[in-house]
mmJSON file of the N, C-alpha and C atoms, coordinates in Angstrom:
{"data_MODEL":{"atom_site":{
"group_PDB":["ATOM","ATOM","ATOM","ATOM","ATOM","ATOM","ATOM","ATOM","ATOM","ATOM","ATOM","ATOM","ATOM","ATOM","ATOM","ATOM","ATOM","ATOM","ATOM","ATOM","ATOM","ATOM","ATOM","ATOM","ATOM","ATOM","ATOM","ATOM","ATOM","ATOM","ATOM","ATOM","ATOM","ATOM","ATOM","ATOM","ATOM","ATOM","ATOM","ATOM","ATOM","ATOM","ATOM","ATOM","ATOM","ATOM","ATOM","ATOM","ATOM","ATOM","ATOM","ATOM","ATOM","ATOM","ATOM","ATOM","ATOM","ATOM","ATOM","ATOM","ATOM","ATOM","ATOM","ATOM","ATOM","ATOM","ATOM","ATOM","ATOM","ATOM","ATOM","ATOM","ATOM","ATOM","ATOM","ATOM","ATOM","ATOM","ATOM","ATOM","ATOM","ATOM","ATOM","ATOM","ATOM","ATOM","ATOM","ATOM","ATOM","ATOM","ATOM","ATOM","ATOM","ATOM","ATOM","ATOM","ATOM","ATOM","ATOM","ATOM","ATOM","ATOM","ATOM","ATOM","ATOM","ATOM","ATOM","ATOM","ATOM","ATOM","ATOM","ATOM","ATOM","ATOM","ATOM","ATOM","ATOM","ATOM","ATOM","ATOM","ATOM","ATOM","ATOM","ATOM","ATOM","ATOM","ATOM","ATOM","ATOM","ATOM","ATOM","ATOM","ATOM","ATOM","ATOM","ATOM","ATOM","ATOM","ATOM","ATOM","ATOM","ATOM","ATOM","ATOM","ATOM","ATOM","ATOM","ATOM","ATOM","ATOM","ATOM","ATOM","ATOM","ATOM","ATOM","ATOM","ATOM","ATOM","ATOM","ATOM","ATOM","ATOM","ATOM","ATOM","ATOM","ATOM","ATOM","ATOM","ATOM","ATOM","ATOM","ATOM","ATOM","ATOM","ATOM","ATOM","ATOM","ATOM","ATOM","ATOM","ATOM","ATOM","ATOM","ATOM","ATOM","ATOM","ATOM","ATOM","ATOM","ATOM","ATOM","ATOM","ATOM","ATOM","ATOM"],
"id":[1,2,3,4,5,6,7,8,9,10,11,12,13,14,15,16,17,18,19,20,21,22,23,24,25,26,27,28,29,30,31,32,33,34,35,36,37,38,39,40,41,42,43,44,45,46,47,48,49,50,51,52,53,54,55,56,57,58,59,60,61,62,63,64,65,66,67,68,69,70,71,72,73,74,75,76,77,78,79,80,81,82,83,84,85,86,87,88,89,90,91,92,93,94,95,96,97,98,99,100,101,102,103,104,105,106,107,108,109,110,111,112,113,114,115,116,117,118,119,120,121,122,123,124,125,126,127,128,129,130,131,132,133,134,135,136,137,138,139,140,141,142,143,144,145,146,147,148,149,150,151,152,153,154,155,156,157,158,159,160,161,162,163,164,165,166,167,168,169,170,171,172,173,174,175,176,177,178,179,180,181,182,183,184,185,186,187,188,189,190,191,192,193,194,195],
"type_symbol":["N","C","C","N","C","C","N","C","C","N","C","C","N","C","C","N","C","C","N","C","C","N","C","C","N","C","C","N","C","C","N","C","C","N","C","C","N","C","C","N","C","C","N","C","C","N","C","C","N","C","C","N","C","C","N","C","C","N","C","C","N","C","C","N","C","C","N","C","C","N","C","C","N","C","C","N","C","C","N","C","C","N","C","C","N","C","C","N","C","C","N","C","C","N","C","C","N","C","C","N","C","C","N","C","C","N","C","C","N","C","C","N","C","C","N","C","C","N","C","C","N","C","C","N","C","C","N","C","C","N","C","C","N","C","C","N","C","C","N","C","C","N","C","C","N","C","C","N","C","C","N","C","C","N","C","C","N","C","C","N","C","C","N","C","C","N","C","C","N","C","C","N","C","C","N","C","C","N","C","C","N","C","C","N","C","C","N","C","C","N","C","C","N","C","C"],
"label_atom_id":["N","CA","C","N","CA","C","N","CA","C","N","CA","C","N","CA","C","N","CA","C","N","CA","C","N","CA","C","N","CA","C","N","CA","C","N","CA","C","N","CA","C","N","CA","C","N","CA","C","N","CA","C","N","CA","C","N","CA","C","N","CA","C","N","CA","C","N","CA","C","N","CA","C","N","CA","C","N","CA","C","N","CA","C","N","CA","C","N","CA","C","N","CA","C","N","CA","C","N","CA","C","N","CA","C","N","CA","C","N","CA","C","N","CA","C","N","CA","C","N","CA","C","N","CA","C","N","CA","C","N","CA","C","N","CA","C","N","CA","C","N","CA","C","N","CA","C","N","CA","C","N","CA","C","N","CA","C","N","CA","C","N","CA","C","N","CA","C","N","CA","C","N","CA","C","N","CA","C","N","CA","C","N","CA","C","N","CA","C","N","CA","C","N","CA","C","N","CA","C","N","CA","C","N","CA","C","N","CA","C","N","CA","C","N","CA","C","N","CA","C","N","CA","C","N","CA","C"],
"label_alt_id":[null,null,null,null,null,null,null,null,null,null,null,null,null,null,null,null,null,null,null,null,null,null,null,null,null,null,null,null,null,null,null,null,null,null,null,null,null,null,null,null,null,null,null,null,null,null,null,null,null,null,null,null,null,null,null,null,null,null,null,null,null,null,null,null,null,null,null,null,null,null,null,null,null,null,null,null,null,null,null,null,null,null,null,null,null,null,null,null,null,null,null,null,null,null,null,null,null,null,null,null,null,null,null,null,null,null,null,null,null,null,null,null,null,null,null,null,null,null,null,null,null,null,null,null,null,null,null,null,null,null,null,null,null,null,null,null,null,null,null,null,null,null,null,null,null,null,null,null,null,null,null,null,null,null,null,null,null,null,null,null,null,null,null,null,null,null,null,null,null,null,null,null,null,null,null,null,null,null,null,null,null,null,null,null,null,null,null,null,null,null,null,null,null,null,null],
"label_comp_id":["MET","MET","MET","THR","THR","THR","SER","SER","SER","ASN","ASN","ASN","ASP","ASP","ASP","GLU","GLU","GLU","GLU","GLU","GLU","THR","THR","THR","GLU","GLU","GLU","PHE","PHE","PHE","SER","SER","SER","CYS","CYS","CYS","PRO","PRO","PRO","ARG","ARG","ARG","CYS","CYS","CYS","SER","SER","SER","GLY","GLY","GLY","SER","SER","SER","VAL","VAL","VAL","ARG","ARG","ARG","GLU","GLU","GLU","ARG","ARG","ARG","PHE","PHE","PHE","TYR","TYR","TYR","GLY","GLY","GLY","PRO","PRO","PRO","CYS","CYS","CYS","ILE","ILE","ILE","SER","SER","SER","CYS","CYS","CYS","ARG","ARG","ARG","GLU","GLU","GLU","GLU","GLU","GLU","LEU","LEU","LEU","ARG","ARG","ARG","GLU","GLU","GLU","LEU","LEU","LEU","PHE","PHE","PHE","ALA","ALA","ALA","GLY","GLY","GLY","SER","SER","SER","GLN","GLN","GLN","ASN","ASN","ASN","GLU","GLU","GLU","VAL","VAL","VAL","GLU","GLU","GLU","ALA","ALA","ALA","GLN","GLN","GLN","ARG","ARG","ARG","TYR","TYR","TYR","GLU","GLU","GLU","PRO","PRO","PRO","LYS","LYS","LYS","MET","MET","MET","ASN","ASN","ASN","VAL","VAL","VAL","THR","THR","THR","PRO","PRO","PRO","ASN","ASN","ASN","ALA","ALA","ALA","VAL","VAL","VAL","ALA","ALA","ALA","THR","THR","THR","LYS","LYS","LYS","GLU","GLU","GLU"],
"label_asym_id":["A","A","A","A","A","A","A","A","A","A","A","A","A","A","A","A","A","A","A","A","A","A","A","A","A","A","A","A","A","A","A","A","A","A","A","A","A","A","A","A","A","A","A","A","A","A","A","A","A","A","A","A","A","A","A","A","A","A","A","A","A","A","A","A","A","A","A","A","A","A","A","A","A","A","A","A","A","A","A","A","A","A","A","A","A","A","A","A","A","A","A","A","A","A","A","A","A","A","A","A","A","A","A","A","A","A","A","A","A","A","A","A","A","A","A","A","A","A","A","A","A","A","A","A","A","A","A","A","A","A","A","A","A","A","A","A","A","A","A","A","A","A","A","A","A","A","A","A","A","A","A","A","A","A","A","A","A","A","A","A","A","A","A","A","A","A","A","A","A","A","A","A","A","A","A","A","A","A","A","A","A","A","A","A","A","A","A","A","A","A","A","A","A","A","A"],
"label_entity_id":["1","1","1","1","1","1","1","1","1","1","1","1","1","1","1","1","1","1","1","1","1","1","1","1","1","1","1","1","1","1","1","1","1","1","1","1","1","1","1","1","1","1","1","1","1","1","1","1","1","1","1","1","1","1","1","1","1","1","1","1","1","1","1","1","1","1","1","1","1","1","1","1","1","1","1","1","1","1","1","1","1","1","1","1","1","1","1","1","1","1","1","1","1","1","1","1","1","1","1","1","1","1","1","1","1","1","1","1","1","1","1","1","1","1","1","1","1","1","1","1","1","1","1","1","1","1","1","1","1","1","1","1","1","1","1","1","1","1","1","1","1","1","1","1","1","1","1","1","1","1","1","1","1","1","1","1","1","1","1","1","1","1","1","1","1","1","1","1","1","1","1","1","1","1","1","1","1","1","1","1","1","1","1","1","1","1","1","1","1","1","1","1","1","1","1"],
"label_seq_id":[1,1,1,2,2,2,3,3,3,4,4,4,5,5,5,6,6,6,7,7,7,8,8,8,9,9,9,10,10,10,11,11,11,12,12,12,13,13,13,14,14,14,15,15,15,16,16,16,17,17,17,18,18,18,19,19,19,20,20,20,21,21,21,22,22,22,23,23,23,24,24,24,25,25,25,26,26,26,27,27,27,28,28,28,29,29,29,30,30,30,31,31,31,32,32,32,33,33,33,34,34,34,35,35,35,36,36,36,37,37,37,38,38,38,39,39,39,40,40,40,41,41,41,42,42,42,43,43,43,44,44,44,45,45,45,46,46,46,47,47,47,48,48,48,49,49,49,50,50,50,51,51,51,52,52,52,53,53,53,54,54,54,55,55,55,56,56,56,57,57,57,58,58,58,59,59,59,60,60,60,61,61,61,62,62,62,63,63,63,64,64,64,65,65,65],
"pdbx_PDB_ins_code":[null,null,null,null,null,null,null,null,null,null,null,null,null,null,null,null,null,null,null,null,null,null,null,null,null,null,null,null,null,null,null,null,null,null,null,null,null,null,null,null,null,null,null,null,null,null,null,null,null,null,null,null,null,null,null,null,null,null,null,null,null,null,null,null,null,null,null,null,null,null,null,null,null,null,null,null,null,null,null,null,null,null,null,null,null,null,null,null,null,null,null,null,null,null,null,null,null,null,null,null,null,null,null,null,null,null,null,null,null,null,null,null,null,null,null,null,null,null,null,null,null,null,null,null,null,null,null,null,null,null,null,null,null,null,null,null,null,null,null,null,null,null,null,null,null,null,null,null,null,null,null,null,null,null,null,null,null,null,null,null,null,null,null,null,null,null,null,null,null,null,null,null,null,null,null,null,null,null,null,null,null,null,null,null,null,null,null,null,null,null,null,null,null,null,null],
"Cartn_x":[63.464,64.941,63.848,64.497,63.872,65.111,63.98,64.155,64.817,66.293,66.932,66.881,65.976,65.4,64.734,63.871,62.716,63.64,62.746,63.632,62.818,63.605,63.404,63.103,63.592,62.709,63.52,65.029,65.573,65.447,66.286,66.652,68.187,68.511,69.926,70.592,71.357,73.082,73.031,72.963,73.773,72.53,71.471,70.832,69.278,69.047,68.415,66.691,67.237,65.323,65.03,63.58,62.896,63.85,63.982,64.805,64.03,63.067,63.73,63.843,64.972,65.964,65.823,67.121,67.385,68.833,70.066,70.484,70.635,71.151,71.141,72.922,72.442,72.736,72.87,73.943,73.493,71.926,70.979,70.422,70.56,69.924,70.757,71.057,70.379,70.936,72.392,72.279,73.265,74.401,74.437,75.143,75.31,75.149,75.221,75.775,75.468,76.971,77.538,78.186,79.79,79.996,79.465,80.845,81.041,80.283,80.519,81.32,81.574,82.868,83.879,84.367,84.635,85.215,85.033,85.181,86.54,88.172,88.929,88.626,90.358,90.709,91.308,91.108,92.565,93.82,94.646,95.676,96.855,97.793,98.601,99.673,100.715,101.165,102.711,103.323,104.269,105.685,105.073,106.741,107.975,108.617,109.771,111.111,112.008,112.782,113.421,113.802,114.743,116.073,116.487,117.6,118.354,118.953,119.548,120.675,120.894,122.421,122.872,124.185,126.119,126.192,125.919,126.24,127.53,127.032,127.771,129.188,130.378,131.738,131.964,132.161,132.949,133.267,133.582,135.092,136.282,136.893,138.28,138.089,136.931,137.369,136.505,135.735,135.155,135.398,135.918,137.186,138.132,138.614,140.619,140.82,140.862,141.371,141.694],
"Cartn_y":[112.763,112.176,110.615,110.606,110.146,108.283,107.614,105.414,105.223,105.276,104.241,104.565,103.381,102.549,103.64,104.879,105.411,106.699,106.628,107.518,109.594,110.265,111.917,112.56,113.69,113.995,115.162,115.574,117.12,117.083,118.596,118.887,117.882,117.467,117.139,118.713,117.962,119.29,119.355,118.618,118.681,119.515,118.855,119.253,120.313,120.216,120.645,119.888,118.485,117.964,117.496,117.488,116.785,115.331,114.52,113.791,113.035,111.662,111.417,109.684,109.324,109.238,108.431,107.52,107.303,107.988,107.916,109.019,110.593,111.544,112.886,112.759,113.592,112.765,113.057,112.781,113.857,112.231,113.307,111.868,110.225,109.471,107.764,108.74,110.112,110.011,110.93,111.841,112.088,111.702,110.783,109.39,108.636,108.75,107.932,108.498,109.543,110.477,109.92,111.159,111.099,110.011,108.921,107.535,106.939,107.654,108.059,109.038,110.033,110.868,110.889,110.173,109.503,108.734,107.704,106.357,106.222,105.8,105.461,104.092,103.898,102.396,102.207,100.337,100.157,99.952,99.878,99.181,98.675,97.483,96.583,97.854,97.78,98.845,96.773,97.378,96.204,96.814,96.564,96.081,96.409,97.528,97.644,96.358,95.689,94.745,95.222,95.53,95.601,95.875,97.05,96.581,98.045,96.937,97.977,98.331,99.528,101.082,100.145,100.828,100.042,102.222,102.317,103.498,103.59,102.457,101.256,100.498,101.089,100.13,99.474,98.091,97.052,97.65,96.836,97.876,96.228,97.119,95.735,95.138,93.888,92.667,91.626,92.683,91.652,92.134,92.756,91.872,91.871,91.214,90.536,88.664,88.457,87.441,86.839],
"Cartn_z":[120.862,119.484,119.471,118.308,117.023,117.563,116.952,116.759,116.244,115.849,114.879,113.762,113.999,112.555,111.405,112.794,112.059,110.963,109.718,109.023,109.422,108.599,109.37,107.641,106.825,106.881,105.911,105.232,105.215,104.203,103.533,102.255,102.215,100.451,100.759,100.37,100.511,100.809,99.341,98.942,97.705,96.587,96.468,95.419,96.071,97.477,98.241,97.484,97.048,96.612,98.474,99.122,99.751,100.105,101.349,101.352,102.481,102.891,103.736,103.59,104.852,105.145,106.089,106.569,108.254,108.747,107.717,107.968,107.529,107.478,106.815,106.065,104.23,103.807,102.243,100.851,99.896,100.115,98.943,98.362,98.179,97.398,97.382,95.008,94.569,92.923,93.282,94.145,94.203,94.443,95.518,96.291,94.52,94.604,93.128,91.796,92.881,91.346,91.685,92.583,93.136,93.326,93.159,93.19,91.922,91.055,89.773,88.931,89.902,89.526,90.483,91.114,92.393,92.365,91.992,91.498,91.564,91.578,91.271,90.504,89.388,88.559,89.961,90.42,91.006,90.193,89.943,89.002,89.914,89.159,89.694,90.243,91.237,91.716,92.052,91.785,90.852,92.448,93.764,94.332,94.318,94.336,94.084,95.297,94.501,95.226,96.616,97.577,98.491,98.312,98.309,98.363,99.577,100.338,101.457,101.186,101.668,101.469,102.25,101.191,101.546,101.531,103.045,103.341,104.67,104.779,106.322,105.903,106.687,106.525,106.555,106.371,107.645,107.877,109.269,110.265,110.001,110.635,110.287,110.953,112.299,112.966,111.667,111.168,110.609,108.516,108.179,107.162,106.954,109.271,109.076,108.527,108.034,107.51,108.831],
"occupancy":[1.0,1.0,1.0,1.0,1.0,1.0,1.0,1.0,1.0,1.0,1.0,1.0,1.0,1.0,1.0,1.0,1.0,1.0,1.0,1.0,1.0,1.0,1.0,1.0,1.0,1.0,1.0,1.0,1.0,1.0,1.0,1.0,1.0,1.0,1.0,1.0,1.0,1.0,1.0,1.0,1.0,1.0,1.0,1.0,1.0,1.0,1.0,1.0,1.0,1.0,1.0,1.0,1.0,1.0,1.0,1.0,1.0,1.0,1.0,1.0,1.0,1.0,1.0,1.0,1.0,1.0,1.0,1.0,1.0,1.0,1.0,1.0,1.0,1.0,1.0,1.0,1.0,1.0,1.0,1.0,1.0,1.0,1.0,1.0,1.0,1.0,1.0,1.0,1.0,1.0,1.0,1.0,1.0,1.0,1.0,1.0,1.0,1.0,1.0,1.0,1.0,1.0,1.0,1.0,1.0,1.0,1.0,1.0,1.0,1.0,1.0,1.0,1.0,1.0,1.0,1.0,1.0,1.0,1.0,1.0,1.0,1.0,1.0,1.0,1.0,1.0,1.0,1.0,1.0,1.0,1.0,1.0,1.0,1.0,1.0,1.0,1.0,1.0,1.0,1.0,1.0,1.0,1.0,1.0,1.0,1.0,1.0,1.0,1.0,1.0,1.0,1.0,1.0,1.0,1.0,1.0,1.0,1.0,1.0,1.0,1.0,1.0,1.0,1.0,1.0,1.0,1.0,1.0,1.0,1.0,1.0,1.0,1.0,1.0,1.0,1.0,1.0,1.0,1.0,1.0,1.0,1.0,1.0,1.0,1.0,1.0,1.0,1.0,1.0,1.0,1.0,1.0,1.0,1.0,1.0],
"B_iso_or_equiv":[0.0,0.0,0.0,0.0,0.0,0.0,0.0,0.0,0.0,0.0,0.0,0.0,0.0,0.0,0.0,0.0,0.0,0.0,0.0,0.0,0.0,0.0,0.0,0.0,0.0,0.0,0.0,0.0,0.0,0.0,0.0,0.0,0.0,0.0,0.0,0.0,0.0,0.0,0.0,0.0,0.0,0.0,0.0,0.0,0.0,0.0,0.0,0.0,0.0,0.0,0.0,0.0,0.0,0.0,0.0,0.0,0.0,0.0,0.0,0.0,0.0,0.0,0.0,0.0,0.0,0.0,0.0,0.0,0.0,0.0,0.0,0.0,0.0,0.0,0.0,0.0,0.0,0.0,0.0,0.0,0.0,0.0,0.0,0.0,0.0,0.0,0.0,0.0,0.0,0.0,0.0,0.0,0.0,0.0,0.0,0.0,0.0,0.0,0.0,0.0,0.0,0.0,0.0,0.0,0.0,0.0,0.0,0.0,0.0,0.0,0.0,0.0,0.0,0.0,0.0,0.0,0.0,0.0,0.0,0.0,0.0,0.0,0.0,0.0,0.0,0.0,0.0,0.0,0.0,0.0,0.0,0.0,0.0,0.0,0.0,0.0,0.0,0.0,0.0,0.0,0.0,0.0,0.0,0.0,0.0,0.0,0.0,0.0,0.0,0.0,0.0,0.0,0.0,0.0,0.0,0.0,0.0,0.0,0.0,0.0,0.0,0.0,0.0,0.0,0.0,0.0,0.0,0.0,0.0,0.0,0.0,0.0,0.0,0.0,0.0,0.0,0.0,0.0,0.0,0.0,0.0,0.0,0.0,0.0,0.0,0.0,0.0,0.0,0.0,0.0,0.0,0.0,0.0,0.0,0.0],
"pdbx_formal_charge":[null,null,null,null,null,null,null,null,null,null,null,null,null,null,null,null,null,null,null,null,null,null,null,null,null,null,null,null,null,null,null,null,null,null,null,null,null,null,null,null,null,null,null,null,null,null,null,null,null,null,null,null,null,null,null,null,null,null,null,null,null,null,null,null,null,null,null,null,null,null,null,null,null,null,null,null,null,null,null,null,null,null,null,null,null,null,null,null,null,null,null,null,null,null,null,null,null,null,null,null,null,null,null,null,null,null,null,null,null,null,null,null,null,null,null,null,null,null,null,null,null,null,null,null,null,null,null,null,null,null,null,null,null,null,null,null,null,null,null,null,null,null,null,null,null,null,null,null,null,null,null,null,null,null,null,null,null,null,null,null,null,null,null,null,null,null,null,null,null,null,null,null,null,null,null,null,null,null,null,null,null,null,null,null,null,null,null,null,null,null,null,null,null,null,null],
"auth_seq_id":[1,1,1,2,2,2,3,3,3,4,4,4,5,5,5,6,6,6,7,7,7,8,8,8,9,9,9,10,10,10,11,11,11,12,12,12,13,13,13,14,14,14,15,15,15,16,16,16,17,17,17,18,18,18,19,19,19,20,20,20,21,21,21,22,22,22,23,23,23,24,24,24,25,25,25,26,26,26,27,27,27,28,28,28,29,29,29,30,30,30,31,31,31,32,32,32,33,33,33,34,34,34,35,35,35,36,36,36,37,37,37,38,38,38,39,39,39,40,40,40,41,41,41,42,42,42,43,43,43,44,44,44,45,45,45,46,46,46,47,47,47,48,48,48,49,49,49,50,50,50,51,51,51,52,52,52,53,53,53,54,54,54,55,55,55,56,56,56,57,57,57,58,58,58,59,59,59,60,60,60,61,61,61,62,62,62,63,63,63,64,64,64,65,65,65],
"auth_comp_id":["MET","MET","MET","THR","THR","THR","SER","SER","SER","ASN","ASN","ASN","ASP","ASP","ASP","GLU","GLU","GLU","GLU","GLU","GLU","THR","THR","THR","GLU","GLU","GLU","PHE","PHE","PHE","SER","SER","SER","CYS","CYS","CYS","PRO","PRO","PRO","ARG","ARG","ARG","CYS","CYS","CYS","SER","SER","SER","GLY","GLY","GLY","SER","SER","SER","VAL","VAL","VAL","ARG","ARG","ARG","GLU","GLU","GLU","ARG","ARG","ARG","PHE","PHE","PHE","TYR","TYR","TYR","GLY","GLY","GLY","PRO","PRO","PRO","CYS","CYS","CYS","ILE","ILE","ILE","SER","SER","SER","CYS","CYS","CYS","ARG","ARG","ARG","GLU","GLU","GLU","GLU","GLU","GLU","LEU","LEU","LEU","ARG","ARG","ARG","GLU","GLU","GLU","LEU","LEU","LEU","PHE","PHE","PHE","ALA","ALA","ALA","GLY","GLY","GLY","SER","SER","SER","GLN","GLN","GLN","ASN","ASN","ASN","GLU","GLU","GLU","VAL","VAL","VAL","GLU","GLU","GLU","ALA","ALA","ALA","GLN","GLN","GLN","ARG","ARG","ARG","TYR","TYR","TYR","GLU","GLU","GLU","PRO","PRO","PRO","LYS","LYS","LYS","MET","MET","MET","ASN","ASN","ASN","VAL","VAL","VAL","THR","THR","THR","PRO","PRO","PRO","ASN","ASN","ASN","ALA","ALA","ALA","VAL","VAL","VAL","ALA","ALA","ALA","THR","THR","THR","LYS","LYS","LYS","GLU","GLU","GLU"],
"auth_asym_id":["A","A","A","A","A","A","A","A","A","A","A","A","A","A","A","A","A","A","A","A","A","A","A","A","A","A","A","A","A","A","A","A","A","A","A","A","A","A","A","A","A","A","A","A","A","A","A","A","A","A","A","A","A","A","A","A","A","A","A","A","A","A","A","A","A","A","A","A","A","A","A","A","A","A","A","A","A","A","A","A","A","A","A","A","A","A","A","A","A","A","A","A","A","A","A","A","A","A","A","A","A","A","A","A","A","A","A","A","A","A","A","A","A","A","A","A","A","A","A","A","A","A","A","A","A","A","A","A","A","A","A","A","A","A","A","A","A","A","A","A","A","A","A","A","A","A","A","A","A","A","A","A","A","A","A","A","A","A","A","A","A","A","A","A","A","A","A","A","A","A","A","A","A","A","A","A","A","A","A","A","A","A","A","A","A","A","A","A","A","A","A","A","A","A","A"],
"auth_atom_id":["N","CA","C","N","CA","C","N","CA","C","N","CA","C","N","CA","C","N","CA","C","N","CA","C","N","CA","C","N","CA","C","N","CA","C","N","CA","C","N","CA","C","N","CA","C","N","CA","C","N","CA","C","N","CA","C","N","CA","C","N","CA","C","N","CA","C","N","CA","C","N","CA","C","N","CA","C","N","CA","C","N","CA","C","N","CA","C","N","CA","C","N","CA","C","N","CA","C","N","CA","C","N","CA","C","N","CA","C","N","CA","C","N","CA","C","N","CA","C","N","CA","C","N","CA","C","N","CA","C","N","CA","C","N","CA","C","N","CA","C","N","CA","C","N","CA","C","N","CA","C","N","CA","C","N","CA","C","N","CA","C","N","CA","C","N","CA","C","N","CA","C","N","CA","C","N","CA","C","N","CA","C","N","CA","C","N","CA","C","N","CA","C","N","CA","C","N","CA","C","N","CA","C","N","CA","C","N","CA","C","N","CA","C","N","CA","C","N","CA","C","N","CA","C","N","CA","C"],
"pdbx_PDB_model_num":[1,1,1,1,1,1,1,1,1,1,1,1,1,1,1,1,1,1,1,1,1,1,1,1,1,1,1,1,1,1,1,1,1,1,1,1,1,1,1,1,1,1,1,1,1,1,1,1,1,1,1,1,1,1,1,1,1,1,1,1,1,1,1,1,1,1,1,1,1,1,1,1,1,1,1,1,1,1,1,1,1,1,1,1,1,1,1,1,1,1,1,1,1,1,1,1,1,1,1,1,1,1,1,1,1,1,1,1,1,1,1,1,1,1,1,1,1,1,1,1,1,1,1,1,1,1,1,1,1,1,1,1,1,1,1,1,1,1,1,1,1,1,1,1,1,1,1,1,1,1,1,1,1,1,1,1,1,1,1,1,1,1,1,1,1,1,1,1,1,1,1,1,1,1,1,1,1,1,1,1,1,1,1,1,1,1,1,1,1,1,1,1,1,1,1]
}}}
């Protein structure tokens, strides 16, 4: 069993290159490439004003004068 601070050697699951890192996963160059490839752009989203549904008819007591 290895300590959490130790680096282990393994092959990158993406490019099969030899990597020595703390956690298993893509190497640094593959991670940077994936960030550039899948980085999304943030857009301002305008919230729509809430409009309650008018599917309920008022009862006779509420409309009585």
